[in-house]
C-alpha positions as CSV (number, residue, x, y, z in Angstrom):
1,M,147.7,-84.7,102.2
2,S,145.1,-85.8,99.8
3,H,141.5,-84.8,100.5
4,D,139.0,-87.4,99.3
5,H,136.1,-85.9,101.3
6,G,134.4,-89.2,101.9
7,R,134.8,-90.6,98.5
8,G,137.4,-93.3,99.3
9,E,139.7,-92.3,96.5
10,P,142.1,-89.4,96.2
11,L,141.9,-86.6,93.7
12,G,143.1,-87.5,90.3
13,G,141.7,-90.9,90.3
14,S,140.2,-92.4,87.1
15,G,136.6,-91.8,86.1
16,E,136.3,-88.4,87.8
17,D,133.7,-86.2,86.2
18,C,132.8,-82.5,86.5
19,A,130.5,-83.0,89.4
20,D,133.5,-84.3,91.5
21,Y,135.5,-81.2,90.5
22,L,132.7,-78.8,91.2
23,E,132.4,-80.1,94.7
24,R,136.2,-79.7,95.2
25,I,136.3,-76.1,93.9
26,V,135.4,-74.8,97.4
27,Y,138.3,-76.6,98.9
28,F,140.5,-75.4,96.1
29,I,139.4,-71.7,96.7
30,D,140.0,-72.1,100.4
31,N,143.5,-73.5,99.9
32,E,142.5,-76.7,101.7
33,L,144.1,-79.0,99.1
34,D,147.7,-80.1,98.9
35,E,149.8,-79.0,95.9
36,A,149.3,-82.3,94.0
37,D,145.5,-82.0,94.4
38,C,145.6,-78.3,93.4
39,S,147.5,-79.3,90.2
40,V,144.9,-81.8,89.3
41,V,142.1,-79.3,89.8
42,R,144.0,-76.5,88.0
43,R,144.5,-78.9,85.0
44,H,140.8,-79.7,84.9
45,L,139.9,-76.0,85.1
46,D,142.3,-75.3,82.2
47,E,140.5,-77.8,80.1
48,C,136.8,-77.4,81.1
49,G,135.1,-74.1,80.4
50,P,131.9,-74.8,82.4
51,C,133.9,-75.8,85.5
52,L,136.1,-72.7,85.1
53,Q,132.9,-70.5,85.0
54,K,131.6,-72.2,88.2
55,Y,135.0,-71.6,89.8
56,D,134.9,-67.9,88.9
57,L,131.4,-67.6,90.2
58,E,132.2,-69.3,93.5
59,R,135.3,-67.2,94.0
60,T,133.3,-64.0,93.3
61,V,130.6,-65.0,95.7
62,K,133.1,-65.8,98.4
63,S,134.8,-62.4,97.9
64,V,131.5,-60.5,98.0
65,V,130.4,-62.3,101.2
66,A,133.8,-61.7,102.8
67,R,133.6,-57.9,102.1
68,S,130.0,-57.9,103.4
69,C,130.9,-59.5,106.7
70,S,133.1,-56.8,108.1
71,E,130.8,-55.9,110.9
72,A,131.6,-57.2,114.4
73,A,128.9,-58.8,116.5
74,P,127.7,-56.8,119.5
75,D,129.6,-57.6,122.7
76,D,126.5,-58.9,124.4
77,L,125.9,-61.4,121.6
78,R,129.5,-62.5,121.5
79,S,129.4,-63.1,125.3
80,R,126.2,-65.2,125.0
81,V,127.6,-67.2,122.1
82,L,130.9,-67.9,124.0
83,L,128.9,-68.9,127.1
84,S,126.8,-71.3,125.0
85,I,130.0,-72.8,123.5
86,R,131.5,-73.3,126.9
87,E,128.3,-75.0,128.2
88,V,128.4,-77.4,125.2
89,Q,132.1,-78.1,125.8
90,V,131.4,-78.9,129.4
91,R,128.5,-81.3,128.5
92,I,130.7,-83.1,126.0
93,T,133.6,-83.5,128.4
94,E,131.3,-84.8,131.1
95,A,129.6,-87.3,128.8
């Protein structure tokens, strides 16, 4: 499955520049690309120092945020959020 994320062309197409790869780094880090797309991104990261630095930074930030988000929401808040989600779901299905 190739992710073009609204571009109209798959990864690995001609004329891609670093800005395209930098946008895709998040999908790469989150394992949301298929193996062919991952290979294209890995190849670019092997050849482009600035993109590799950005990748390392994004991965580090994601790791720090994940470690910092270990707290659970209070039960009262969780209940209110779930209720709000259900209300929105009902409105959507009734529309």
